[in-house]
Each structure stands twice: as structure tokens, then as C-alpha cells.
BADREN-930261 format. One line per field, with one value per residue (C-alpha): x, y, z; residue number from 1; residue in one letter. Coordinates in Angstrom, 2 decimals, always signed. Layout:
x: X_...
y: Y_...
z: Z_...
i: NUM_...
aa: A_...
***
This chain:
x: +27.90_+24.85_+23.64_+23.04_+24.86_+23.98_+25.47_+27.72_+26.07_+26.59_+27.55_+23.79_+24.47_+27.75_+26.46_+23.48_+25.36_+27.87_+25.05_+23.53_+27.01_+26.34_+23.03_+19.70_+17.40_+14.28_+14.29_+13.31_+15.98_+18.25_+17.77_+17.78_+21.21_+22.65_+21.04_+22.69_+25.84_+26.30_+25.36_+22.21_+24.14_+22.30_+18.70_+17.89_+14.22_+12.21_+12.01_+15.73_+16.06_+13.73_+14.69_+18.36_+17.25_+15.24_+18.32_+20.44_+18.08_+17.85_+22.06_+21.79_+23.75_+21.00_+18.19_+14.73_+12.24_+8.82_+8.22_+6.57_+7.63_+7.39_+4.22_+2.83_+3.15_+4.49_+8.19_+10.55_+14.05_+16.95_+20.56_+23.84_+24.60_+27.86_+27.74_+27.15_+29.75_+32.05_+31.03_+31.49_+34.88_+35.56_+33.59_+35.18_+38.53_+37.77_+36.13_+39.27_+41.36_+39.22_+39.26_+42.93_+43.49_+40.74_+42.77_+46.23_+44.73_+42.88_+45.84_+48.01_+49.54
y: +63.69_+63.89_+61.70_+58.35_+55.10_+52.02_+48.86_+46.62_+43.21_+41.78_+44.86_+45.11_+41.68_+42.90_+46.50_+44.36_+41.88_+45.02_+46.71_+43.67_+43.06_+46.30_+45.26_+43.24_+45.43_+45.38_+45.91_+49.83_+50.38_+48.77_+50.76_+53.85_+53.25_+52.85_+56.13_+57.69_+56.38_+56.98_+60.74_+60.15_+58.52_+54.89_+54.90_+51.04_+50.29_+47.88_+46.00_+45.41_+45.21_+42.54_+40.23_+40.41_+39.87_+36.91_+35.52_+36.04_+34.41_+31.49_+30.85_+31.12_+34.20_+36.17_+35.05_+36.83_+37.01_+38.27_+40.94_+44.32_+48.04_+50.87_+51.86_+47.99_+47.22_+43.73_+43.52_+41.18_+42.27_+40.55_+39.43_+37.96_+34.17_+33.13_+31.74_+35.33_+36.71_+34.38_+35.39_+39.07_+38.48_+36.88_+39.47_+42.42_+40.66_+40.25_+43.35_+45.07_+43.27_+44.06_+47.98_+47.67_+46.25_+48.44_+51.50_+49.98_+49.79_+53.19_+55.08_+53.78_+56.53
z: +114.95_+112.58_+110.37_+110.61_+109.68_+107.98_+109.85_+108.35_+108.53_+111.64_+114.02_+115.12_+116.87_+118.32_+119.71_+121.55_+122.95_+124.13_+125.67_+127.36_+128.90_+130.95_+132.36_+131.26_+129.66_+127.41_+123.51_+123.87_+126.22_+124.14_+121.28_+123.53_+125.01_+121.51_+120.16_+123.40_+123.29_+119.75_+120.02_+118.13_+115.47_+115.39_+115.12_+115.43_+113.95_+115.56_+112.40_+112.88_+116.67_+117.53_+114.98_+116.10_+119.61_+118.73_+116.61_+119.42_+121.67_+119.27_+119.44_+123.31_+123.42_+125.12_+127.35_+128.33_+131.11_+131.01_+133.53_+134.15_+133.71_+136.09_+134.25_+134.60_+131.15_+130.22_+128.98_+127.90_+129.51_+127.87_+129.53_+128.11_+128.57_+129.35_+125.87_+125.03_+127.00_+124.90_+121.87_+122.52_+123.39_+120.13_+117.89_+119.59_+119.04_+115.34_+115.02_+116.18_+113.88_+110.86_+111.71_+112.46_+108.93_+107.08_+108.71_+107.25_+103.95_+103.88_+105.26_+102.44_+100.23
i: 1_2_3_4_5_6_7_8_9_10_11_12_13_14_15_16_17_18_19_20_21_22_23_24_25_26_27_28_29_30_31_32_33_34_35_36_37_38_39_40_41_42_43_44_45_46_47_48_49_50_51_52_53_54_55_56_57_58_59_60_61_62_63_64_65_66_67_68_69_70_71_72_73_74_75_76_77_78_79_80_81_82_83_84_85_86_87_88_89_90_91_92_93_94_95_96_97_98_99_100_101_102_103_104_105_106_107_108_109
aa: M_S_G_Q_L_D_L_P_Q_G_T_L_D_L_L_I_L_K_T_L_S_L_E_P_M_H_G_W_A_I_S_E_R_L_H_Q_I_S_E_A_T_L_V_I_P_Q_G_S_L_Y_P_A_L_H_R_L_E_R_K_G_W_I_D_A_E_W_G_S_S_E_N_N_R_R_T_K_T_Y_H_L_T_G_S_G_R_R_Q_L_A_A_E_R_A_A_W_R_T_L_T_R_T_V_E_L_V_L_D_T_R
***
């Protein structure tokens, strides 16, 4: 796919939660993983990513630990909490319902 997408409100949070459900990672790695999985369609600017990470952290859905990267830089690695796993499940179910409903409307002749 080519071109970038504008994400609907709240979608970035869902994508971050899903990405962190796979493994803990730092912010840049989250952005890169989403870019890679989406076949370069999703480009998450730092100005959107880090406020979302802080928001998810405040809600208790993710947690973070400071550490060092391979090149000895200080990094903050994020991981999903139990509450975050439950939120991910709820948001996935809501997303599936929403997308099915939108498809029904769009496919109406």
C-alpha cells in the first residue's frame, strides 16, 4: 500500500496496546513496528506517539522501566499491564463491532 493514513481518534492507543502485547519495547521500536507491519502506511510522529504513551501510562494500561540500549543510550521500555491486556481485549471487541457495522452500511445498495 502507498500513502499514509490519518488514524481515527483512539486508534493509536489500540495499536500501541496491541504492539506491546507482543513484547516490551521502547517508543521508537513501537513506531517502527507499526510502520513495518502496516507496509509503511502508518507513520506515527513522535509528537503523537509519546503523548499517547504517557496517557496510557497514566491510565495504568502500560508501565515503563528505564534501561540502556545496545549502544548504551538511556531508553524507556514500555510493557502492557494486566489492566492494559483487559483494555486491549475490550477495545478489540469494540473495534470489530464498529468495523462490521461500518461495512454493513457501506455495502448497502
